[in-house]
C-alpha positions as CSV (number, residue, x, y, z in Angstrom):
1,M,141.4,56.8,96.7
2,T,143.3,54.2,98.7
3,G,142.4,51.4,101.0
4,A,142.3,53.9,103.9
5,V,139.8,56.2,102.2
6,K,136.6,56.6,104.3
7,T,134.4,57.7,101.4
8,P,132.7,54.6,100.1
9,V,132.5,53.2,96.5
10,L,128.9,53.0,95.4
11,V,127.5,50.0,93.7
12,A,124.1,50.1,92.0
13,G,122.6,46.7,92.0
14,A,122.9,43.6,94.2
15,G,122.8,40.8,91.7
16,I,125.7,38.4,91.2
17,G,127.9,41.1,89.4
18,G,127.1,43.8,92.0
19,L,127.9,41.5,95.0
20,A,131.1,40.3,93.3
21,A,132.2,43.9,92.8
22,A,131.4,44.8,96.4
23,L,133.4,41.8,97.7
24,A,136.3,42.4,95.4
25,L,136.5,46.1,96.4
26,A,136.1,45.3,100.1
27,R,139.0,42.8,99.9
28,E,141.1,45.7,98.6
29,G,140.2,47.7,101.7
30,Y,137.4,49.9,100.3
31,D,134.1,50.6,102.1
32,V,131.2,49.9,99.8
33,D,127.6,51.0,99.8
34,V,125.3,48.7,97.7
35,V,122.0,50.3,96.5
36,E,119.4,47.8,95.4
37,Q,115.8,48.4,94.2
38,A,114.5,45.2,95.7
39,T,113.7,45.2,99.4
40,E,114.9,41.6,99.8
41,F,118.5,40.7,98.8
42,R,118.0,37.4,96.9
43,E,118.3,36.1,93.4
44,V,115.5,34.7,91.3
45,G,116.1,32.2,88.6
46,A,117.1,28.6,88.2
47,G,120.3,26.8,87.2
48,I,123.3,28.3,85.5
49,Q,126.4,26.7,83.9
50,F,129.7,27.8,85.4
51,G,132.9,27.4,83.5
52,P,136.6,27.2,84.6
53,N,137.0,31.0,84.1
54,G,134.3,31.5,86.7
55,F,136.0,29.2,89.2
56,K,139.3,31.0,88.7
57,M,137.6,34.3,89.7
58,M,135.9,32.7,92.7
59,E,139.3,31.5,93.8
60,R,140.6,35.1,93.6
61,L,137.7,36.2,95.7
62,G,138.5,33.6,98.4
63,L,135.3,31.5,97.6
64,R,136.6,28.5,95.7
65,D,135.7,26.0,98.5
66,A,132.2,27.5,98.7
67,A,131.7,27.3,94.9
68,D,132.8,23.7,94.9
69,H,130.4,22.9,97.7
70,L,127.3,24.2,96.0
71,A,128.0,22.8,92.5
72,V,127.2,19.7,90.6
73,F,130.1,18.5,88.4
74,P,128.7,16.8,85.2
75,D,130.6,14.1,83.3
76,D,129.7,15.5,79.9
77,L,128.2,18.3,77.9
78,I,126.0,16.6,75.3
79,L,124.3,18.0,72.2
80,M,121.3,15.9,71.0
81,D,119.2,16.3,67.9
82,S,115.7,16.7,69.3
83,V,114.0,15.5,66.1
84,T,115.9,12.3,65.5
85,S,116.9,11.6,69.2
86,E,120.5,11.1,67.9
87,E,123.5,12.2,69.8
88,V,125.4,14.8,67.8
89,T,128.5,15.4,70.0
90,R,129.7,15.4,73.5
91,I,132.4,17.2,75.4
92,P,133.8,15.3,78.4
93,V,134.2,17.6,81.3
94,G,135.8,15.3,83.8
95,R,139.4,14.8,84.6
96,P,140.9,15.6,81.1
97,F,138.9,18.8,81.0
98,R,140.1,19.9,84.5
99,E,143.7,19.0,83.6
100,R,143.4,21.1,80.4
101,F,141.8,24.2,82.0
102,G,142.9,23.9,85.6
103,Y,139.3,24.3,86.9
104,P,136.1,22.3,86.6
105,Y,132.8,22.8,84.7
106,A,129.8,23.0,87.0
107,L,126.0,23.3,87.2
108,I,124.9,25.7,90.0
109,H,121.6,27.1,91.2
110,R,121.7,30.9,90.6
111,A,120.3,31.6,94.0
112,D,123.1,29.5,95.7
113,L,125.8,31.4,93.9
114,H,124.2,34.7,94.9
115,Q,123.9,33.6,98.5
116,V,127.6,32.7,98.7
117,L,128.5,36.1,97.5
118,L,126.1,37.8,99.8
119,D,127.3,35.9,102.8
120,A,130.9,36.8,102.0
121,C,130.0,40.5,101.7
122,R,128.3,40.4,105.1
123,R,131.2,38.6,106.7
124,I,133.9,41.0,105.5
125,G,132.2,43.9,107.4
126,K,133.0,46.7,104.9
127,V,129.8,46.4,102.7
128,R,126.6,48.2,103.6
129,F,123.3,47.3,101.9
130,H,120.5,49.7,101.1
131,G,117.4,47.9,99.8
132,G,114.2,49.3,98.4
133,R,116.1,52.2,96.7
134,T,115.7,52.7,92.9
135,V,118.6,54.7,91.3
136,E,117.2,57.5,89.3
137,G,120.4,59.5,88.4
138,F,123.9,60.5,89.4
139,G,126.3,63.4,89.3
140,D,130.1,63.4,89.1
141,D,131.8,66.6,90.1
142,G,135.3,65.3,89.5
143,T,136.0,64.7,93.2
144,G,133.1,62.4,94.0
145,V,129.8,61.0,92.9
146,R,126.3,61.6,94.2
147,V,123.5,59.1,93.5
148,T,119.8,60.1,93.8
149,T,117.0,57.6,94.2
150,R,113.3,57.6,93.4
151,Q,112.7,57.4,97.1
152,G,114.3,60.9,97.5
153,E,117.5,59.7,99.2
154,T,121.0,60.7,98.2
155,F,124.2,58.6,98.5
156,E,127.6,60.1,98.1
157,G,130.8,58.2,97.3
158,A,134.2,58.3,95.6
159,A,133.0,56.4,92.6
160,L,129.9,54.6,91.2
161,I,129.7,51.1,89.6
162,G,126.5,50.5,87.7
163,A,125.7,46.8,88.1
164,D,122.0,47.5,87.5
165,G,121.4,45.0,84.8
166,L,119.9,44.9,81.3
167,W,117.7,47.9,81.9
168,S,120.5,49.9,83.6
169,K,119.7,53.5,84.5
170,T,123.4,54.1,84.7
171,R,124.0,52.8,81.2
172,E,121.2,55.0,79.9
173,A,123.2,58.1,81.1
174,I,126.6,56.9,80.0
175,V,126.0,55.0,76.7
176,G,122.5,56.2,75.8
177,D,121.8,53.4,73.3
178,G,118.1,53.0,74.1
179,R,116.2,49.9,74.8
180,P,117.8,46.4,74.7
181,H,117.8,44.3,71.5
182,I,114.9,41.9,71.6
183,S,116.2,38.6,70.2
184,G,112.8,37.1,69.3
185,H,113.6,34.1,71.6
186,I,111.6,33.2,74.7
187,A,113.0,31.0,77.5
188,Y,110.8,29.0,79.9
189,R,112.5,27.7,83.0
190,A,111.5,25.3,85.7
191,V,113.1,23.4,88.6
192,L,111.5,20.3,90.0
193,P,112.5,17.7,92.6
194,I,114.6,14.9,91.2
195,A,112.1,12.4,92.6
196,D,109.5,13.7,90.1
197,V,111.8,12.8,87.1
198,P,111.7,9.3,85.7
199,E,114.9,7.3,86.3
200,Q,115.8,7.1,82.6
201,F,116.1,10.9,82.3
202,R,118.4,11.3,85.3
203,R,122.0,11.7,84.0
204,N,125.0,13.5,85.4
205,A,125.3,15.6,82.3
206,M,124.2,18.9,80.8
207,I,122.1,17.8,77.8
208,L,121.0,20.2,75.1
209,W,118.2,19.0,72.8
210,A,118.6,21.1,69.6
211,G,115.6,21.5,67.3
212,P,114.3,23.7,64.6
213,K,113.9,27.2,66.1
214,N,113.9,25.7,69.6
215,H,116.0,23.8,72.2
216,L,115.6,22.2,75.6
217,V,118.3,22.0,78.2
218,Q,118.3,19.6,81.1
219,Y,120.7,19.1,84.1
220,P,120.8,18.3,87.8
221,L,121.3,20.8,90.6
222,R,122.1,20.8,94.3
223,G,123.9,17.5,94.5
224,G,121.3,15.9,92.3
225,E,118.3,16.9,94.5
226,L,116.8,19.1,91.8
227,F,116.3,18.8,88.1
228,N,116.6,22.0,85.9
229,L,114.8,22.5,82.6
230,V,115.1,25.4,80.2
231,A,113.0,25.5,77.0
232,V,113.8,28.1,74.5
233,F,112.0,28.9,71.2
234,H,111.5,31.6,68.7
235,S,108.4,33.8,69.3
236,N,107.1,37.3,68.6
237,R,105.7,37.5,72.1
238,Y,107.2,40.2,74.3
239,E,107.0,41.0,78.0
240,E,109.5,43.2,79.7
241,G,111.2,41.4,82.6
242,W,112.0,37.8,83.0
243,N,109.9,36.3,85.7
244,T,106.5,36.1,84.1
245,E,104.1,33.1,84.1
246,G,104.6,31.0,81.0
247,D,101.9,29.6,78.7
248,P,102.1,25.8,78.5
249,E,100.0,25.7,75.3
250,E,102.4,28.0,73.5
251,L,105.3,25.8,74.7
252,R,103.6,22.6,73.3
253,Q,103.0,24.3,70.0
254,R,106.6,25.5,69.6
255,F,108.0,22.1,70.4
256,A,105.6,20.1,68.1
257,G,107.6,17.6,66.1
258,T,110.3,17.0,68.6
259,C,111.1,13.5,69.8
260,E,109.4,11.5,72.5
261,T,112.0,12.2,75.2
262,V,111.7,16.0,74.8
263,Q,107.9,15.7,74.8
264,A,108.1,13.6,78.0
265,L,110.4,16.1,79.8
266,L,108.2,19.0,78.8
267,G,105.2,17.2,80.1
268,K,106.7,16.8,83.6
269,I,106.3,20.6,84.2
270,Q,102.9,22.1,85.0
271,T,104.1,25.6,85.9
272,W,106.8,27.5,84.0
273,R,108.3,30.9,84.5
274,M,109.3,32.7,81.2
275,W,111.5,35.6,80.1
276,V,112.3,37.3,76.9
277,L,115.9,37.0,75.8
278,C,117.5,40.3,75.1
279,D,121.0,41.7,74.6
280,R,122.8,44.7,73.3
281,D,125.4,45.4,70.7
282,P,129.0,45.5,72.1
283,V,130.3,48.9,73.0
284,K,133.9,50.1,73.7
285,D,133.2,52.9,76.1
286,W,131.1,52.2,79.2
287,S,132.9,54.6,81.7
288,R,132.6,58.3,82.3
289,G,134.9,59.9,84.9
290,R,134.3,58.2,88.2
291,V,131.4,56.1,86.9
292,T,131.6,52.7,85.1
293,L,129.4,49.8,84.3
294,L,129.7,46.1,85.1
295,G,128.1,42.8,84.0
296,D,124.8,43.0,82.1
297,A,124.8,46.8,82.4
298,A,128.0,46.9,80.4
299,H,127.7,43.9,78.1
300,P,124.4,42.0,78.2
301,M,124.5,38.8,76.3
302,L,122.2,36.0,75.3
303,Q,122.5,32.9,77.5
304,Y,123.7,30.5,74.7
305,L,127.4,30.8,75.8
306,A,126.5,30.3,79.5
307,Q,128.8,33.2,80.4
308,G,126.7,36.0,81.9
309,A,127.6,35.3,85.5
310,C,131.2,34.4,84.8
311,M,131.8,37.6,82.8
312,A,130.3,39.7,85.6
313,I,132.5,38.1,88.2
314,E,135.5,38.6,85.9
315,D,134.6,42.2,85.6
316,A,134.5,42.6,89.4
317,V,138.0,41.1,89.9
318,V,139.6,43.1,87.1
319,L,137.9,46.3,88.2
320,A,139.3,45.9,91.8
321,E,142.7,45.2,90.5
322,T,142.8,48.2,88.2
323,L,141.9,50.4,91.1
324,R,144.7,48.9,93.1
325,A,147.1,49.4,90.2
326,R,146.1,53.1,89.8
327,D,146.3,53.7,93.5
328,G,142.6,54.4,93.7
329,D,142.4,56.9,90.9
330,A,138.9,55.9,89.8
331,A,138.8,57.8,86.4
332,K,142.1,56.3,85.2
333,A,141.3,52.8,86.7
334,F,137.9,52.7,85.0
335,T,139.4,53.5,81.6
336,D,142.0,50.7,82.1
337,Y,139.2,48.4,83.2
338,Q,137.0,48.8,80.1
339,Q,140.1,48.7,77.9
340,A,141.0,45.3,79.4
341,R,137.4,44.0,79.1
342,Y,135.6,45.2,76.1
343,L,137.0,42.9,73.4
344,R,136.6,39.8,75.5
345,T,133.1,40.6,76.6
346,G,132.2,41.8,73.1
347,K,133.4,38.5,71.7
348,C,131.1,36.7,74.2
349,Q,128.1,38.8,73.1
350,V,128.7,38.1,69.4
351,T,129.5,34.4,69.9
352,A,126.4,33.9,72.1
353,R,124.2,35.2,69.2
354,L,125.9,32.8,66.8
355,Y,125.4,29.8,69.2
356,G,121.7,30.6,69.3
357,E,121.5,30.3,65.5
358,F,123.6,27.2,65.7
359,Y,121.4,25.4,68.2
360,H,118.2,26.3,66.4
361,A,119.3,25.4,62.9
362,D,116.9,23.8,60.5
363,G,117.0,22.1,57.1
364,V,120.4,22.0,55.4
365,K,122.0,24.1,58.2
366,R,120.9,21.5,60.8
367,E,122.5,18.7,58.7
368,L,125.7,20.7,58.3
369,R,125.8,21.4,62.0
370,N,125.4,17.7,62.9
371,Q,127.9,16.6,60.3
372,M,130.6,19.1,61.5
373,L,130.2,18.4,65.2
374,A,130.0,14.6,64.8
375,S,133.6,14.4,63.7
376,R,135.0,16.7,66.4
377,T,137.3,15.2,69.0
378,A,137.3,16.2,72.7
379,E,140.7,17.8,72.1
380,Q,139.4,19.9,69.3
381,A,136.5,21.0,71.4
382,Y,138.9,22.0,74.2
383,D,141.0,24.0,71.7
384,G,137.9,25.8,70.5
385,L,137.0,26.8,74.0
386,A,140.5,27.8,75.2
387,W,140.0,31.5,74.5
388,L,137.1,31.5,76.9
389,Y,138.0,29.1,79.6
390,D,141.6,30.0,80.0
391,G,140.1,33.2,81.5
392,V,141.9,36.4,82.4
């Protein structure tokens, strides 16, 4: 398979990872067919944090200027104790941070990032979209891949990339590790106009209020026009999916005992959307022949490291480059790709779980956390993040 091959590469899923993969492949000269179960190509969700490694990959995709345009660049990342209202630590992410890592730290609306990738795919002219098709299965005969959908259609291609998310049908066939791991953590998210937020809460920073078995995140979006809130707490409630109406009463109960500022911020939201936080254990093998996985289908992680989108975009760039290096031999390229990625993405999966425990610490563990972080310098924080933000 070379840049001149007419048979397309198939991508299952048109989320951030699937679109990044389609764009990266199209830039290498491949025709791409994207099969998506939703009838409308759009992203749901709220804000995401986007690290230097993500910007590095957007630059490789020719989208650095677009990424800069849609982002808010905070001055600091701040951890507060939500019980005492005390600042525990802060990481400056202005000029010294950019000088250290070569790229900025940003706050981006998920839908904006998705739209930038979608527009780029449409401009390049080599990506075709097929909405309203749910992938049910696939076959690989050694020379090509055939994908079948619930709607009775068949798509044929030179290779298949499963970017179909946490509940991936492609993963089910390749890895077969059953249902995702339910973390026991629930996230409520809301976005509101900045005008609805009292002046004292408007800061150009990502602020995380850490409490016992809960935390609240606040930050601005879209040039400061919007205000993003994410409240996370431990719960035994479970609903598949992640765009369900939240229960304000449960939210109030789970954040009882937190400080006045946290209570005031929570009180500003009347309607919340909620989702259950899930992940999977890291795996080493997520490819089979001419089929491979990408993003959450390959390595779903909890959001505590703020790396889901960045890892998916890294996957896309590395995948396209391994295909180029292998002169289009999909089976060999996919083996190289997973070999290059599994330890890095696995470390993110494991670290995200640890961060969740860290943020939600109580009792002696909470005191130890605060004591340890209070003495940390900015340079020490940068050194601790270098493995992640220096990227690939």
